[in-house]
N, C-alpha and C positions, 0 to 999 in steps of 0.2 A: 504493499500499499504506500510505503514511503516514496517509491519510485514514481508514483502517480501524482505527487505533489505539484509538479509544474503543470501537469494537465488540468488538475483541479483549479489551479491559480489562473490559467488562461481562461477557462470556461467562466469563472467568477468575474474575471476582468471584463469579458465581453458582456455579461449580463448587467453588471453594475454600470458599465458605460451606456448601455442602451436604455435601461429603466431608471436609473438614479442620477445620470448625468453628473458623476462625482468629479470633484476637483481636489487637487493635492498641492499644498505649499509647504515649504520648509524641509523638503525631503533631503536637501544637502546637509542638514544638521545631523543626520544619522551616520555615525562612523561606518566605514565600509568593512572594518575587521574589528574583532575583539568583543568581549562580553558587553551587551547592551540590554537595558530594560526600557521598553517603550510603556510609559504609564499614561493611560487615556481615561477621559471620562466615559461613561457607559449609559447609552440611551436606548438601545435596542439590541435584538438578537443580530442585527445586521452588522454590528460594529466590529466583531472579531475578524470576519472575512475582509471587511473594508481595510483594516490595518494591514492585513497580510498582502493585499493586492497593490497597496499604495507604495511599497517599498521594494527595493531590488533584492534585499536579503531574504533568506528563508526565515520565516517567523515560527517560533514555538509558543504554545499557549498553556496556561494553567487552567484546566477545565474541571468542572465539578465531577466527582468520582461517579456519580449516578449514571452519566452518559455512556461510560465505558462498558456497562452491562447490557445495553440495548443491542438486540441483534442487528447486524449490518452496520447501523449507525455507529456503534461502539468501535468496530474496526476502522471506520473512516476517521473518527475523532482521534484514534490512537495513532494515526499516521502523522499528526502534526501537533499533539499535545501530550501532556502527562497529567495524572489525576490529582486532585486536592479535595479533601473533605472540608467544605466551608464552615459546617457546624462544629466540627472538632479537628482542626488543623493539626497535623502531626509534624514533629521536628524533622522526620525523614523527608517530608515534602520540601522544606526549606533546604535541606542538605542537597537534595537533588537539584533544585533550582540553582544553588550556589555552584555546584559541580559543573552543570551545563554552561553557566556564565564564564567560569574559569576556562572552560574548554572553548570559549569563543562564540557561543550561541547567542541569538537575540531572542528575548522572551517578552511576550506581550502580557501586561498585568493591567487590571482595572482596580485602582485603589479604593473605590467605593464599595467593592466586594459584591456588588449587585447592580442591576439597572436603576438609573435615576433619571427618568424621562424629563422631569422639570429642571434638571440640571442645577439644583440648588443645594445639593448635599455639601455639608461642611465638615463631615467627620470621615476622614480616610482611614483605612486600616494601616497598621504599622508594618505590614508584610513587605512592601516595596522598599522602604527605608532599611529595614533589617537585612533583606537579601542583598541590597546594593552595597551596604557597608561591609558585609562578610565576603562578598565576591570581588569588591573593588570595581564593580561595573558601573559605567555611566547611566544616568537616567535621562531619556529623551521624553519630555512631556509632549502629550498630543491632545488636541481638542477636536472633537467630531461635532458637526452640526447637520441637522436634517433627517437622520436615520429615525428619530422618533416620530416623524411625520410619515416616513415611508412605511414603517412597520411599528405601529404603536403597540403598547402592552396589551395583550388580549386579542389583537387583530390576527386573522388567519391568512390574509392575502397582502402582497406588497403593493403599495401605492406608488405612483410616480411622483418623485420629489427630488429637488436639488439637495445634493449631499456634499459636504466639504470636510476635509481633514487637514489640520495644520500641525506641524511639527515644530517644537520650540527648540531652544538651545540646550546643549548637554548640561545636566547638573551632576556635580561630583564633589568629593570632600575637598574642602578648601585647605590651603597650606596652614599648618598649625591647628586645624580642627580635629577633635577626637572623633572616633567612630560614634560614641554616644551623643556628642553634640550634633553631628551629621544626622543621625536618626531622629532626634528631637526637631531639628530644623526641617527636614524633609516631611516628616509626618504633619508638622504644623502648617507648612507653606504649600505642599505639592498641589493640592486642589485648587488653591487660589492662582497659582501659577498657571495651571491647566486652563482655568476659566478665563484668565486674562489673555490667552491666546486667541480668543474669539475676535 
C-alpha cells in the first residue's frame, strides 16, 4: 500500500483542484529535508489530505487508532499514518513520532486534537511542543480556510468551495532557550500563530 502513495496523492490533487479550487501559499517555508512537524488548525475531514497534496514531501499522519481496525479503510490509513489513542495517549506513540522525525520524516499534527469548525479554539494540546522538543524537529505552522464550508461537520457530501492553505515560517528552539521553556512557549502561542496566518 505504501507504494501507492504517489497514486493516491495524484488522484486527490486532481479532485481537490476540480471541486475545491484550492490555493497554497508559503510552501517555500517547508524544509526540503530533515524532521518537520506541520501543525495546522482543523476544520474538516478534508484537512489531512489537503496538507498532503499541498507539499512536495511525503506526509505522515497521526491518526486515531479506531481507523486501523476498519476493513479495507484500515489498510489505506496504515499506508500513510500511525495510530494514536486520543483518549488515552501512550508514551510509545510519542516515542514513535520522535523516532520518525529523527529519521527525517515529515509529520502532520493538529494541535487542537479534534475538528474546530468555528476556528475559535484557544486550548492546544501539548503534544506538538513535547514531540518537537524531544526530536529537535522544526514546526511549520499552517492555516486552512474553506474546508468547513466544503464538508461541514455532519455533512455527507462535499460542496464546491474555495479552499486555501498557508504555511508560516519555521518555529524552533531559540538560542539559550531550554526545552521546557520551548514547550511552554509553543503550547501557549502556537494556535495564535496559526490563526494569524489567515
